[in-house]
BABA-465701 format. One line per 3 residues: number of its first residue (from 1); for each residue x, y, z of C-alpha. Coordinates in steps of 0.05 Angstrom, whole numbers, padded with zeros to 5 digits. Each point is the difference from the previous one (the first is absolute). Layout:
BEGIN
NUM) X:Y:Z ~ ...
This chain:
BEGIN
1) -00007:00001:-00005 ~ 00028:00076:-00005 ~ 00036:00038:00056
4) -00054:00050:-00003 ~ -00061:-00015:00046 ~ -00079:-00008:-00030
7) -00018:00080:-00006 ~ 00064:00033:00000 ~ 00003:00064:00006
10) 00059:00040:-00044 ~ 00028:00062:00022 ~ 00043:00024:-00077
13) 00058:00056:00020 ~ 00035:00034:-00059 ~ 00072:-00011:00030
16) 00038:00048:-00024 ~ -00057:00058:00000 ~ -00012:-00023:00074
19) 00076:-00013:00026 ~ 00010:00081:-00032 ~ -00064:00014:00046
22) 00027:-00044:00068 ~ 00072:00046:-00013 ~ -00036:00064:-00002
25) -00041:-00012:00057 ~ 00054:-00028:00050 ~ 00047:00054:-00026
28) 00051:-00065:-00020 ~ 00021:-00043:-00054 ~ -00049:-00061:00003
31) 00010:-00057:-00042 ~ -00029:-00072:00010 ~ 00052:-00010:00042
34) -00026:00048:00051 ~ -00077:00010:-00005 ~ -00009:00019:00069
37) -00041:-00056:00039 ~ -00059:00045:00023 ~ -00014:00009:-00080
40) -00004:-00072:-00013 ~ -00042:-00011:00061 ~ -00045:00055:-00022
43) -00010:-00048:-00065 ~ -00026:-00061:00044 ~ -00042:00039:00042
46) -00050:00010:-00060 ~ -00007:-00084:00005 ~ 00049:-00002:-00069
49) 00013:-00070:-00018 ~ 00061:00012:-00047 ~ 00032:00063:-00027
52) 00027:00006:-00075 ~ 00057:00034:-00001 ~ -00016:00028:-00081
55) 00062:00023:-00031 ~ 00055:-00024:00035 ~ 00044:-00039:-00064
58) 00064:00040:-00034 ~ -00030:00053:-00033 ~ 00030:00015:-00077
61) 00052:00059:-00013 ~ -00018:-00004:-00064 ~ -00076:00000:00015
64) 00015:00061:00051 ~ 00025:00032:-00062 ~ -00063:-00007:-00043
67) -00037:00015:00063 ~ 00035:00069:00003 ~ -00012:00010:-00060
70) -00062:-00029:-00042 ~ -00049:00074:-00002 ~ -00069:-00039:00015
73) 00033:-00018:00061 ~ 00019:00057:00013 ~ -00059:00032:00004
76) -00028:-00052:00046 ~ 00060:00020:00053 ~ -00027:00072:00001
79) -00073:-00017:00007 ~ 00020:-00041:00057 ~ 00060:00030:00037
82) 00006:00074:-00039 ~ 00071:00015:00035 ~ 00032:-00067:-00017
85) 00068:-00007:-00023 ~ 00042:-00060:-00032 ~ 00020:-00027:00056
88) -00073:-00013:00017 ~ -00006:-00047:-00055 ~ 00039:-00066:00010
91) -00041:-00031:-00059 ~ -00055:-00054:-00003 ~ 00004:-00055:00052
94) -00031:-00049:-00052 ~ 00068:00021:-00042 ~ 00040:-00053:00039
97) 00080:-00012:-00014 ~ 00003:-00051:00049 ~ -00036:-00040:00050
100) 00046:00032:00061 ~ -00026:00052:00042 ~ 00022:00074:-00019
103) 00058:00018:00039 ~ -00040:00071:00006 ~ -00051:-00039:00040
106) 00043:-00042:00043 ~ 00022:-00064:-00052 ~ -00005:-00072:00030
109) 00023:00016:00068 ~ -00054:00052:00006 ~ -00057:-00039:-00022
112) 00020:-00062:00043 ~ 00006:00048:00070 ~ -00085:00029:-00031
115) -00018:-00073:-00006 ~ 00024:-00018:00061 ~ -00041:00059:00031
118) -00055:-00006:-00035 ~ -00004:-00073:00021 ~ 00003:00019:00070
121) -00054:00041:-00010 ~ -00040:-00061:-00022 ~ 00009:00023:-00081
124) 00014:-00040:-00056 ~ 00042:00039:-00056 ~ -00025:00003:-00072
127) 00039:00023:-00058 ~ 00008:00016:-00080 ~ 00009:-00048:-00050
130) -00005:00023:-00076 ~ -00008:-00046:-00046 ~ -00014:00028:-00065
133) 00060:00045:-00004 ~ 00066:00024:00018 ~ 00043:00058:00003
136) 00039:00022:-00059 ~ 00066:-00005:00029 ~ -00015:-00062:00035
139) 00043:-00058:-00014 ~ -00039:-00044:-00038 ~ 00000:00056:-00062
142) 00070:-00012:-00005 ~ 00013:-00075:00024 ~ -00071:-00036:-00015
145) -00017:00035:-00061 ~ -00045:-00055:-00014 ~ -00046:00012:00054
148) -00013:00068:-00023 ~ -00062:00011:-00057 ~ 00037:00024:-00067
151) -00005:00040:-00053 ~ 00048:00020:-00063 ~ 00029:00076:-00027
154) -00081:00002:-00042 ~ -00030:-00001:00070 ~ 00043:00051:00033
157) -00008:00040:-00057 ~ -00082:-00011:-00003 ~ -00014:00008:00064
160) 00068:00027:00043 ~ -00053:00014:00054 ~ -00008:-00083:00014
163) 00068:-00020:-00020 ~ 00064:00017:00032 ~ 00077:-00026:-00025
166) 00053:-00036:00042 ~ 00062:-00035:-00014 ~ -00016:00011:-00070
169) -00064:-00036:00001 ~ -00076:00035:00008 ~ -00044:-00025:00057
172) -00080:00016:00012 ~ -00020:00048:00048 ~ -00042:-00036:00063
175) -00073:00014:-00009 ~ -00074:-00011:00009 ~ -00027:-00014:-00066
178) -00056:00056:00016 ~ 00053:00055:00017 ~ 00065:00034:-00030
181) 00057:-00039:00019 ~ 00042:00010:00066 ~ 00057:00036:-00027
184) 00044:-00019:00054 ~ -00003:-00072:-00002 ~ 00009:-00064:-00041
187) -00047:-00042:-00017 ~ 00015:-00082:00029 ~ -00020:-00050:-00041
190) -00050:-00043:00037 ~ 00007:-00054:-00043 ~ 00074:-00009:00000
193) 00012:-00069:00049 ~ 00068:00028:00015 ~ -00039:00066:00027
196) -00051:-00045:00045 ~ 00057:-00026:00031 ~ 00045:00065:00011
199) -00078:00022:00026 ~ 00003:-00057:00048 ~ 00069:00022:00019
202) -00016:00070:00027 ~ -00060:-00020:00026 ~ 00042:-00046:00047
205) 00043:00049:00019 ~ -00061:00049:00013 ~ -00026:-00061:00042
208) 00050:00007:00048 ~ -00008:00069:00016 ~ -00073:00012:00009
211) -00071:-00043:00015 ~ -00031:00014:-00072 ~ 00002:00040:-00059
214) -00049:00044:-00041 ~ -00002:-00018:-00066 ~ 00004:00053:-00045
217) -00044:00005:-00062 ~ -00002:-00081:00013 ~ -00056:-00010:-00063
220) 00048:00019:-00052 ~ 00038:-00062:00004 ~ -00064:-00041:-00009
223) 00022:-00038:-00067 ~ -00059:00013:-00043 ~ 00016:00073:00027
226) 00060:00004:-00010 ~ -00006:-00034:-00075 ~ -00049:00053:-00015
229) 00048:00053:00016 ~ 00062:-00026:-00035 ~ -00021:-00050:-00044
232) 00062:-00024:-00040 ~ 00051:00034:00032 ~ -00015:-00038:00057
235) 00019:-00069:-00031 ~ -00038:-00057:00020 ~ -00042:-00012:00053
238) 00002:-00037:00063 ~ -00037:-00063:00012 ~ -00010:00024:00075
241) -00018:00072:00033 ~ 00055:00047:00025 ~ -00021:00011:00065
244) -00026:-00085:00010 ~ 00082:-00010:-00021 ~ 00023:00055:00045
247) -00051:00003:00072 ~ 00014:-00081:-00001 ~ 00079:-00002:-00010
250) -00007:00053:00062 ~ -00038:-00038:00042 ~ 00037:-00056:-00004
253) 00052:00045:00044 ~ -00052:00037:00036 ~ -00056:-00028:00004
256) -00033:00061:00033 ~ 00021:00052:-00033 ~ -00053:00047:-00025
259) -00021:00021:-00073 ~ -00050:00057:-00011 ~ -00013:00030:-00070
262) -00003:00072:-00031 ~ -00060:-00030:-00037 ~ -00049:00033:-00055
265) -00049:-00010:-00059 ~ -00034:-00052:00039 ~ 00047:-00058:00009
268) 00006:-00001:00077 ~ -00043:-00072:00001 ~ 00064:-00023:-00054
271) 00053:00024:00026 ~ -00030:-00033:00075 ~ -00006:-00067:-00034
274) 00084:00008:-00027 ~ 00024:00011:00077 ~ -00015:00069:00016
277) -00016:00006:00079 ~ -00045:00066:-00002 ~ -00016:00040:-00068
280) -00018:00072:-00007 ~ -00075:00021:-00002 ~ 00015:00055:-00052
283) -00085:-00010:-00017 ~ -00031:00016:00071 ~ 00049:00061:00006
286) -00024:00035:-00072 ~ -00078:-00024:00026 ~ 00005:00034:00070
289) 00043:00065:-00044 ~ -00049:00003:-00061 ~ -00069:-00050:00007
292) -00059:-00017:00039 ~ -00003:-00052:00063 ~ -00043:-00043:-00045
295) 00068:-00013:-00044 ~ 00032:-00017:00067 ~ -00052:-00041:00023
298) 00009:-00047:-00068 ~ 00078:00008:00007 ~ -00008:-00031:00074
301) -00045:-00058:-00020 ~ 00054:-00032:-00032 ~ 00034:-00062:00032
304) 00018:00000:00064 ~ 00067:-00038:-00008 ~ 00022:00059:-00044
307) -00028:00058:00032 ~ 00046:-00021:00065 ~ 00066:00005:-00051
310) -00009:00073:-00025 ~ 00041:00062:00021 ~ -00054:00050:00030
313) 00019:00073:-00016 ~ -00024:00077:-00003 ~ 00078:00023:-00015
316) 00062:-00025:-00015 ~ 00072:00030:-00026 ~ -00028:-00004:-00077
319) -00072:00022:00023 ~ -00030:00073:00017 ~ 00005:00017:00076
322) -00064:-00024:00020 ~ -00014:00065:00044 ~ 00005:00042:-00071
325) -00044:-00058:-00036 ~ -00056:-00007:00049 ~ -00037:00058:00042
328) 00005:-00005:00086 ~ -00054:-00046:00003 ~ 00003:-00043:-00058
331) 00071:-00008:00023 ~ -00016:-00036:00061 ~ -00052:-00045:-00032
334) 00053:-00023:-00058 ~ 00040:-00011:00066 ~ -00050:-00039:00038
337) -00009:-00042:-00064 ~ 00056:-00019:-00011 ~ 00022:-00011:00076
340) -00053:-00049:00008 ~ 00005:-00046:-00058 ~ 00021:-00062:-00016
343) 00072:00004:-00025 ~ 00059:00041:00015 ~ -00008:00073:00021
346) 00064:00038:-00029 ~ 00014:00081:00023 ~ 00044:00042:-00020
349) 00048:00044:00036 ~ -00037:00068:00010 ~ -00072:-00024:-00007
352) -00015:00011:00064 ~ 00032:00064:00013 ~ -00048:00023:-00066
355) 00051:00012:-00042 ~ -00026:00030:-00068 ~ 00062:-00001:-00044
358) 00023:-00061:-00043 ~ 00072:00002:-00003 ~ 00029:-00022:-00069
361) 00043:-00061:00015 ~ 00058:00025:-00026 ~ 00006:00054:00057
364) 00031:-00007:00067 ~ -00022:00053:00041 ~ -00077:00006:00025
367) -00031:00071:00000 ~ -00021:00037:00058 ~ -00076:-00016:00025
370) -00035:00009:00059 ~ -00032:-00055:00035 ~ -00076:-00018:00013
373) 00012:-00025:00071 ~ -00077:-00018:-00005 ~ 00008:-00046:-00053
376) 00049:-00039:00030 ~ -00036:-00015:00062 ~ -00054:-00022:-00044
379) 00056:-00052:-00033 ~ 00018:-00020:00064 ~ -00073:-00009:00028
382) -00014:-00034:-00068 ~ 00060:-00046:00011 ~ 00000:-00024:00067
385) -00072:-00016:-00009 ~ 00023:-00041:-00066 ~ 00051:-00038:00053
388) -00053:-00012:00058 ~ -00045:-00022:-00042 ~ 00052:-00060:-00019
391) -00033:-00011:-00071 ~ 00062:-00052:-00013 ~ -00051:-00052:00046
394) -00060:00017:-00041 ~ -00042:-00015:-00056 ~ -00031:00067:-00049
397) -00060:-00002:-00038 ~ -00021:00051:-00042 ~ -00074:00025:00025
400) -00068:00005:-00034 ~ -00027:00069:-00002 ~ -00074:00030:-00019
403) -00049:00062:00007 ~ -00060:00019:-00015 ~ -00046:00009:-00063
406) 00003:00089:00018 ~ 00080:-00009:00018 ~ 00056:-00035:-00034
409) 00047:00037:00036 ~ 00029:-00069:00021 ~ 00036:-00006:-00068
412) 00053:00049:00028 ~ 00014:-00044:00065 ~ 00052:-00058:00001
415) 00013:-00050:00053 ~ 00032:-00058:00031 ~ -00005:-00043:00057
418) 00064:-00037:00037 ~ -00018:-00057:00048 ~ 00043:-00051:00038
421) 00019:-00022:00075 ~ -00064:00028:00033 ~ -00004:00070:-00038
424) -00039:00029:-00049 ~ 00019:00074:-00039 ~ -00025:00038:-00057
427) 00015:00051:-00041 ~ -00038:00037:-00033 ~ 00021:00068:-00044
430) -00035:00047:-00041 ~ 00033:00016:-00064 ~ -00051:00052:-00032
433) -00004:00070:00007 ~ -00068:00002:00029 ~ -00025:-00025:00067
436) -00020:-00077:-00006 ~ -00044:-00046:00035 ~ -00014:-00079:-00009
439) 00001:-00064:00033 ~ 00060:-00047:00004 ~ -00005:-00081:00012
442) 00055:-00034:00025 ~ -00006:-00074:-00024 ~ 00028:-00059:00043
445) -00003:00049:00064 ~ -00051:-00029:00049 ~ -00023:00061:00033
448) -00077:-00018:00006 ~ -00028:-00018:00070 ~ 00042:00058:00045
451) 00017:00065:-00001 ~ 00070:00026:-00020 ~ 00041:00062:00022
454) 00036:00038:-00062 ~ 00058:00037:00023 ~ 00028:00044:-00064
457) 00077:-00014:00015 ~ 00012:00068:-00044 ~ -00054:00058:00032
460) -00010:-00043:00062 ~ -00068:00005:-00005 ~ -00046:-00060:00028
463) -00066:-00027:-00027 ~ -00044:-00053:00035 ~ -00033:-00046:-00060
466) -00056:-00061:00000 ~ 00035:-00055:-00036 ~ -00058:-00014:-00032
469) -00008:00070:-00039 ~ 00069:-00007:-00026 ~ -00009:-00075:-00020
472) -00066:00023:-00047 ~ -00011:00051:-00018 ~ 00077:00023:00021
475) 00038:00041:00041 ~ -00029:00071:-00018 ~ 00059:00056:-00013
478) -00008:00077:-00023 ~ 00068:00026:-00019 ~ 00026:00069:-00022
481) 00040:00015:-00063 ~ 00060:-00043:00002 ~ -00022:-00027:00063
484) 00021:-00060:00034 ~ -00018:-00055:00058 ~ 00047:-00050:00026
487) -00034:-00037:00059 ~ 00014:-00053:00050 ~ -00053:-00036:00013
């Protein structure tokens, strides 16, 4: 079994920017080797199970040079950090020159000390693995060119932004087929058997330093996706899937090592079948951002085994900040949703303080923003309640909702229950812009024949309700726009 428990809470840190902020706050140079103990303890106090230190690997000098010169990137930097200087641009953490901890961050010894400190706080460590591409100056480009998708002089003339020249050869830049290529990285050939062996070797080195990996753009390595993207340039399609081969090989040595997929395009189930413990639930994020409660209910009606292996989030380093995306009340409602659903819940450093500025990953310094202490208090109450509810020992179920012929506002509601160990919990959230009422039925809960005291773990409000009425026609709820209940029976 993977090292992560059921229902893990994961905290993502932009390592370079976080250490710069700690150094500013503590007025001394902070690396992974000397993070003050109280910083780790503060994170652990929220009940997290793991910390994802995003961007610890050695960054590319070639990538940094591009990051400091490309006009579209410079424009992004100005929006996020108007007073940036070249020293604030270490380059992309996904333009990796080597899977060795960057010396600026404390090197391998610093990571070892950080992992030891995290373990002492009961926290596992998640790091990055980037399977699709490497930096332009990665040693594979010169020493193992067969690992890289190659082009020719015609390609270089036809599409200079998609190919680059090195050592007399022409190589393809890394890409997602739906977007322009990333000009700072070289595209690996997922079909090459030697590349797969090398990827296993890299992962074994990473697995010796942490408890799991978040795998960047994992769906790009699925055989049919890779074939569609690169065609004949990739050569013959292998019999087995990349992730099946790679994950099985790593698990032979590290059976409990956790694999988390950054996944899009509705390929989450497929990647779960190929060995991933958890996959991003980007669909839920998009629906919380743009769609109705009805679509969210449909989304949550899928196979429970599938639901339990999704990563729920409302922000991470790729998405806009939640406090900038949602109005304050909707922000809290969305947080209640992701924190109380089955699966993993991912939170990003700065989310609790209500940061609004999305930092381009190439930057290494955060803009100054006043913290929202009320929001931080809300998150502490929410995560304490999730921890105390002990969902890991409970069974989850989506609840049925109903209304009245003259009032269909119940369609704005979503609801689910957790039951186990003699404890019942119910979560109801109004994902609409109007006051909404409805009846909630909780399948499988034996409520009839007695009265129940319902305590809202977030507000502290208490309600006395008859179990027969809660069974049929169901518990009556009345919630303001973006209101919510987290009820313990």
